[in-house]
C-alpha positions, 0 to 999 in steps of 0.5 A, spaced: 758 229 750 762 225 744 759 226 737 755 220 734 756 219 727 752 214 722 756 212 716 751 211 710 753 207 704 749 207 698 748 202 693 754 204 689 758 204 695 756 197 697 758 195 690 765 198 690 766 194 697 764 187 694 757 187 696 755 183 690 761 178 691 757 172 691 763 167 693 764 171 699 757 171 701 757 164 700 763 164 706 759 169 710 752 165 710 756 158 712 759 162 717 753 165 720 750 157 720 755 155 724 754 161 729 747 160 729 748 153 731 753 155 737 748 160 739 752 166 737 747 168 732 739 169 732 733 173 729 727 174 732 720 173 729 719 179 723 714 185 725 710 188 719 705 193 718 700 194 712 701 199 707 695 202 703 691 196 705 693 191 700 695 184 702 702 184 698 704 192 700 707 191 707 713 194 711 717 189 715 722 190 720 727 184 721 732 184 726 738 180 728 744 179 732 751 176 729 757 174 733 764 172 731 767 176 726 761 180 724 760 183 731 753 186 729 746 187 731 741 190 726 735 191 723 733 191 716 727 195 714 724 193 707 718 196 704 714 192 699 710 198 695 703 198 692 703 198 685 705 206 683 707 209 677 713 213 680 718 208 676 721 207 683 723 200 685 717 196 688 721 193 694 726 198 698 730 196 703 735 199 708 739 196 714 741 199 720 747 196 724 750 197 731 756 194 734 754 188 738 759 189 744 758 197 745 751 198 741 754 204 737 751 205 730 756 203 725 752 204 719 746 205 714 746 201 708 742 200 702 741 193 702 737 191 696 743 188 693 745 185 699 739 181 699 739 179 692 747 177 693 745 173 700 739 169 696 743 167 691 749 165 695 744 160 699 741 158 692 749 156 691 749 152 697 743 149 696 745 147 689 752 144 692 749 140 697 741 138 697 740 138 689 740 130 688 745 131 682 750 137 680 746 141 675 748 141 668 741 144 665 738 149 669 732 153 668 730 160 671 724 163 672 723 171 672 727 177 669 728 181 676 733 182 680 733 175 683 733 172 677 739 176 675 743 175 681 742 167 680 744 167 673 751 171 676 751 166 681 751 160 676 756 163 671 761 165 677 760 158 681 758 153 677 762 152 671 759 145 669 752 148 667 751 147 660 745 150 658 740 155 661 733 156 660 729 162 661 722 164 662 718 170 665 712 174 663 713 180 660 717 181 653 720 188 655 724 185 662 726 179 658 729 183 653 733 187 658 735 181 661 738 178 655 741 184 653 745 184 660 747 177 660 748 174 653 754 178 651 758 174 657 754 168 658 758 162 659 752 157 656 747 157 651 741 161 653 734 158 651 727 161 652 721 158 654 714 160 652 711 158 659 712 155 665 709 148 663 714 147 658 720 148 663 716 143 668 716 138 662 723 139 660 730 136 662 732 141 667 736 138 673 734 145 677 729 150 676 730 156 680 723 160 681 725 167 682 718 171 680 713 175 684 707 170 682 702 171 687 699 165 684 702 158 683 705 157 676 708 151 677 704 145 678 704 137 678 710 135 674 715 140 676 718 136 682 721 130 679 726 125 681 733 127 680 731 134 680 731 140 685 726 145 684 728 151 688 723 156 690 726 163 691 720 167 690 713 169 693 707 163 691 710 160 685 709 153 686 702 149 687 701 144 693 700 138 688 707 140 686 710 140 693 706 133 694 710 130 689 717 131 693 721 126 696 725 131 700 723 137 702 728 142 704 728 149 708 733 154 709 730 154 716 723 152 719 721 158 724 715 162 727 714 165 720 711 159 718 705 161 721 705 168 717 709 167 711 705 167 704 711 163 701 707 157 698 710 151 703 708 155 709 701 157 706 700 149 705 702 148 712 697 153 715 692 149 710 693 143 714 697 140 707 704 139 710 706 137 717 713 140 719 715 133 721 715 132 713 721 137 712 727 132 711 733 137 712 734 145 713 740 148 710 744 147 717 743 140 716 746 140 709 752 144 711 754 142 718 751 135 718 752 133 711 745 131 710 744 129 702 738 127 698 739 120 694 741 121 687 734 120 684 730 124 689 725 129 687 727 135 691 723 141 693 727 147 697 723 153 700 728 159 701 725 163 705 731 168 706 734 169 713 735 176 715 741 174 720 744 173 713 743 180 711 746 183 717 752 179 717 753 181 709 752 189 711 757 188 717 762 185 713 761 191 708 761 196 713 768 193 716 771 194 709 768 201 709 771 203 716 778 201 714 777 204 707 774 211 709 768 209 704 761 212 705 758 219 707 758 220 715 752 223 718 751 227 724 747 224 729 748 228 735 752 235 737 756 237 743 752 236 750 749 243 750 747 243 743 743 236 744 737 238 746 732 244 744 731 246 751 735 249 757 
């Protein structure tokens, strides 16, 4: 029996292989949308198990297949950990990828960076296509990985941005974020005292990248000529979503029945019918849907695991070509495969 090996890529490997390249991720996401439209990419409903009996402490199995140049089937396993004093990240994520044609394993990838990168790529597409106006003044809520990825996206892909306003809950994380981004930031950075200041301000786009379990943006956050893009957990109040003239999603799927995202909670509460969705990301990218310049736009970015599998497959293809990563044996010769005769 031929030996089967699994390529393991650490986060350092993923960085070396271009896993943090948001411009490349934008191309990947766009191609996956085309493949989904053609029936060559799909993802089933997520599966979750509880950890420690807490509402937000869960582990998720997120499977998908992606054809085309990616040629992969895979599953992302993500653990949203309960609060702990071990200094490990709150969210830990791995992606296992198999070859779509043969089923042979291609690799196991540390995927927290890939998740942040594809999320920022989706936000970039949203700002290009479903924002009512090209963003010049942007507000970012949060100071974690997603906030950093979105700031990197703005710096790399939106040269017309003139000012960025930041808000987050903790001064320590804010200080760390400012130390990381200020030396290279291409725009002035202003700090806000609270989310209400951002809602009442002059931002063309608000990027909500927090893990807030309760809304921090209420009425007035969605207004004509602005896009409020929700990337995080439950930052936006139902009353704020009610003010949107156009509600956009990356996709409306089975997860609307279970997700804790604000829009889907609102749907299950009977406050938002699915028919009110103006467009999804495919309609914007492939069909040319656009809001009016004075529209009040709210977009809920759920985060599609089909994009994670595509990015992991692209990174693994480069790893295979360049011999990057650690090869892990999965089986030996035929006689050594089993512990019994």
